C-alpha positions as semicolon CSV with decimal commas, in nm:
position;residue;x (nm);y (nm);z (nm)
1;M;5,484;20,934;-1,007
2;I;5,860;20,880;-0,994
3;K;5,994;20,664;-1,279
4;V;6,274;20,427;-1,181
5;A;6,510;20,203;-1,382
6;I;6,710;19,919;-1,229
7;A;7,055;19,820;-1,358
8;E;7,148;19,493;-1,187
9;D;7,299;19,177;-1,339
10;D;7,147;18,945;-1,076
11;F;6,779;18,911;-1,167
12;R;6,695;18,792;-0,815
13;V;6,839;19,108;-0,659
14;A;6,665;19,321;-0,923
15;S;6,335;19,155;-0,832
16;I;6,390;19,231;-0,463
17;H;6,455;19,596;-0,545
18;E;6,140;19,605;-0,758
19;Q;5,938;19,458;-0,468
20;F;6,082;19,724;-0,237
21;L;5,971;19,995;-0,479
22;E;5,620;19,849;-0,495
23;K;5,598;19,865;-0,116
24;I;5,692;20,232;-0,111
25;G;5,428;20,339;-0,363
26;G;5,418;20,644;-0,590
27;I;5,687;20,483;-0,804
28;K;5,680;20,316;-1,144
29;V;5,952;20,076;-1,259
30;V;6,005;20,153;-1,629
31;G;6,253;19,873;-1,690
32;K;6,542;19,657;-1,576
33;A;6,885;19,615;-1,735
34;L;7,135;19,331;-1,686
35;N;7,441;19,529;-1,796
36;A;7,568;19,880;-1,869
37;T;7,483;19,864;-2,240
38;E;7,122;19,771;-2,168
39;A;7,105;20,041;-1,902
40;L;7,210;20,313;-2,149
41;T;6,957;20,190;-2,404
42;L;6,686;20,186;-2,138
43;L;6,764;20,544;-2,039
44;E;6,771;20,664;-2,399
45;N;6,431;20,514;-2,480
46;N;6,243;20,600;-2,162
47;D;6,171;20,896;-1,938
48;V;6,358;20,797;-1,620
49;D;6,388;20,998;-1,299
50;V;6,598;20,761;-1,090
51;L;6,851;20,490;-1,176
52;L;6,932;20,217;-0,924
53;L;7,281;20,123;-1,037
54;D;7,487;19,819;-0,942
55;N;7,865;19,864;-0,961
56;Y;7,971;19,517;-1,071
57;L;7,800;19,495;-1,409
58;P;7,944;19,235;-1,651
59;D;8,047;19,478;-1,927
60;Q;8,140;19,789;-1,728
61;N;8,158;19,895;-1,365
62;G;7,876;20,124;-1,259
63;V;8,118;20,373;-1,105
64;A;8,310;20,393;-1,436
65;L;7,979;20,456;-1,612
66;L;7,891;20,757;-1,396
67;T;8,082;21,018;-1,599
68;D;7,902;20,917;-1,918
69;L;7,566;20,912;-1,738
70;R;7,620;21,262;-1,603
71;K;7,697;21,399;-1,951
72;R;7,408;21,228;-2,127
73;F;7,141;21,244;-1,857
74;P;7,218;21,549;-1,640
75;K;6,882;21,546;-1,456
76;L;6,897;21,175;-1,368
77;D;6,914;21,090;-0,997
78;I;7,146;20,795;-0,937
79;I;7,152;20,565;-0,636
80;L;7,446;20,326;-0,637
81;I;7,370;19,987;-0,481
82;T;7,681;19,770;-0,453
83;A;7,890;19,539;-0,239
84;S;8,191;19,764;-0,293
85;T;8,323;19,950;0,011
86;E;8,644;20,067;-0,157
87;R;8,742;20,429;-0,107
88;H;8,791;20,490;-0,480
89;D;8,438;20,380;-0,566
90;I;8,282;20,587;-0,288
91;E;8,486;20,897;-0,369
92;S;8,418;20,869;-0,743
93;S;8,047;20,828;-0,675
94;I;8,037;21,143;-0,465
95;R;8,233;21,345;-0,721
96;N;7,998;21,233;-0,997
97;G;7,690;21,346;-0,809
98;V;7,545;21,015;-0,692
99;L;7,248;21,092;-0,468
100;D;7,306;20,797;-0,237
101;Y;7,533;20,496;-0,192
102;I;7,393;20,176;-0,043
103;V;7,607;19,875;0,048
104;K;7,462;19,530;-0,016
105;P;7,282;19,345;0,129
106;V;7,017;19,614;0,129
107;T;6,755;19,649;0,401
108;F;6,413;19,787;0,316
109;K;6,455;20,064;0,576
110;R;6,778;20,189;0,415
111;F;6,631;20,150;0,067
112;K;6,323;20,353;0,158
113;S;6,543;20,622;0,316
114;A;6,725;20,668;-0,016
115;L;6,399;20,701;-0,210
116;N;6,264;20,946;0,048
117;K;6,571;21,159;-0,020
118;V;6,485;21,160;-0,392
119;V;6,125;21,264;-0,323
120;S;6,227;21,532;-0,073
121;R;6,478;21,694;-0,306
122;R;6,246;21,690;-0,605
123;E;5,969;21,850;-0,399
124;L;6,208;22,124;-0,286
125;F;6,302;22,211;-0,644
126;E;5,941;22,205;-0,760
127;S;5,812;22,426;-0,477
128;N;6,089;22,689;-0,466
129;D;6,207;22,941;-0,725
130;E;6,457;23,096;-0,488
131;F;6,642;22,921;-0,206
132;N;6,739;23,050;0,135
133;Q;7,015;22,882;0,333
134;S;6,774;22,653;0,517
135;V;6,628;22,515;0,194
136;I;6,975;22,483;0,039
137;D;7,085;22,281;0,342
138;Q;6,789;22,051;0,287
139;V;6,881;22,003;-0,081
140;F;7,236;21,899;0,005
141;T;7,164;21,690;0,313
142;G;6,843;21,531;0,190
143;S;6,668;21,619;0,514
144;Q;6,515;21,919;0,678
145;S;6,704;22,127;0,928
146;K;6,603;22,105;1,293
147;T;6,479;22,461;1,289
148;N;6,260;22,402;0,985
149;S;6,155;22,041;1,026
150;I;5,801;21,923;0,965
151;V;5,689;21,631;1,177
152;L;5,412;21,443;1,001
153;P;5,136;21,306;1,224
154;K;5,084;20,934;1,271
155;G;4,917;20,778;0,968
156;I;5,063;21,028;0,718
157;D;5,342;20,881;0,507
158;P;5,561;21,133;0,316
159;L;5,570;20,933;-0,007
160;T;5,194;20,878;-0,007
161;L;5,141;21,244;0,076
162;S;5,355;21,339;-0,223
163;K;5,152;21,107;-0,446
164;V;4,828;21,264;-0,318
165;Q;4,954;21,613;-0,403
166;Q;5,073;21,506;-0,748
167;T;4,734;21,346;-0,818
168;M;4,549;21,658;-0,706
169;E;4,764;21,875;-0,934
170;S;4,629;21,686;-1,234
171;F;4,267;21,757;-1,134
172;E;4,209;22,130;-1,186
173;G;3,838;22,083;-1,120
174;G;3,899;21,930;-0,780
175;I;3,888;21,570;-0,663
176;N;3,676;21,384;-0,409
177;A;3,789;21,119;-0,164
178;E;3,637;20,835;-0,367
179;D;3,826;20,921;-0,686
180;L;4,150;20,980;-0,496
181;S;4,119;20,642;-0,323
182;A;4,098;20,476;-0,666
183;Y;4,417;20,650;-0,784
184;L;4,600;20,566;-0,463
185;G;4,479;20,207;-0,449
186;A;4,380;20,278;-0,090
187;S;4,060;20,301;0,111
188;R;3,830;20,601;0,096
189;T;3,903;20,665;0,464
190;T;4,278;20,680;0,394
191;A;4,226;20,916;0,101
192;R;4,008;21,146;0,312
193;R;4,267;21,145;0,593
194;Y;4,535;21,279;0,357
195;L;4,299;21,535;0,206
196;E;4,195;21,667;0,546
197;Y;4,558;21,680;0,655
198;L;4,643;21,903;0,357
199;I;4,359;22,134;0,460
200;S;4,488;22,146;0,819
201;V;4,831;22,267;0,704
202;G;4,689;22,521;0,460
203;K;4,786;22,341;0,140
204;A;4,435;22,252;0,024
205;K;4,076;22,366;0,052
206;A;3,740;22,191;0,028
207;E;3,414;22,305;-0,129
208;L;3,070;22,151;-0,138
209;E;2,936;22,091;-0,487
210;Y;2,592;21,962;-0,578
211;G;2,547;21,690;-0,837
212;I;2,252;21,615;-1,063
213;V;2,050;21,451;-0,785
214;G;2,126;21,738;-0,548
215;R;2,347;21,542;-0,311
216;P;2,639;21,757;-0,189
217;E;2,987;21,634;-0,271
218;R;3,301;21,749;-0,090
219;K;3,571;21,834;-0,345
220;Y;3,930;21,918;-0,262
221;Y;4,162;22,165;-0,434
222;L;4,529;22,241;-0,387
223;M;4,601;22,599;-0,285
């Protein structure tokens, strides 16, 4: 579960961004701030992975806030969402390690692309202790190289797949399709599809276990 904070002075825009996040899934909005001061307080009092940051906040520009954010929250991923197309703002954002820069008005497709980049990079860091050039290229570009790309089959969404794997990690004793469907908020058929996909790519295994009444139950484990 990726924890996201929204810093946006227009509550209507903030609500749209929150709705976008709900559509993507696997993400929890921990809070919304109307200005830079509230944003800093929100970050200090909560465990936040990603900050969606507007530039034109009433008390301080988001770009001007970046240096302070980098010092105080070095592991925070920042996505700047702004109407500004000025070279100074874009250059400063890049130099201060902003993960992505989205110009308003924001489309859901572009918004989802930015969040996919967050998920992809976090998965790379969690699954690798050492990095070859191909993986390093993926970290910096936010996408996989052509020679090492993984094309997911139809019906397998990368964000949902990530959520499935994270859920399975918390169940050392294995998980069945019914329990996974409850955690995903999806159908049992959808849950089973993701579980069987993980088996097909060698990332999970399944074992039959017998309950009290003797009925076999298919449980899935990450490998």
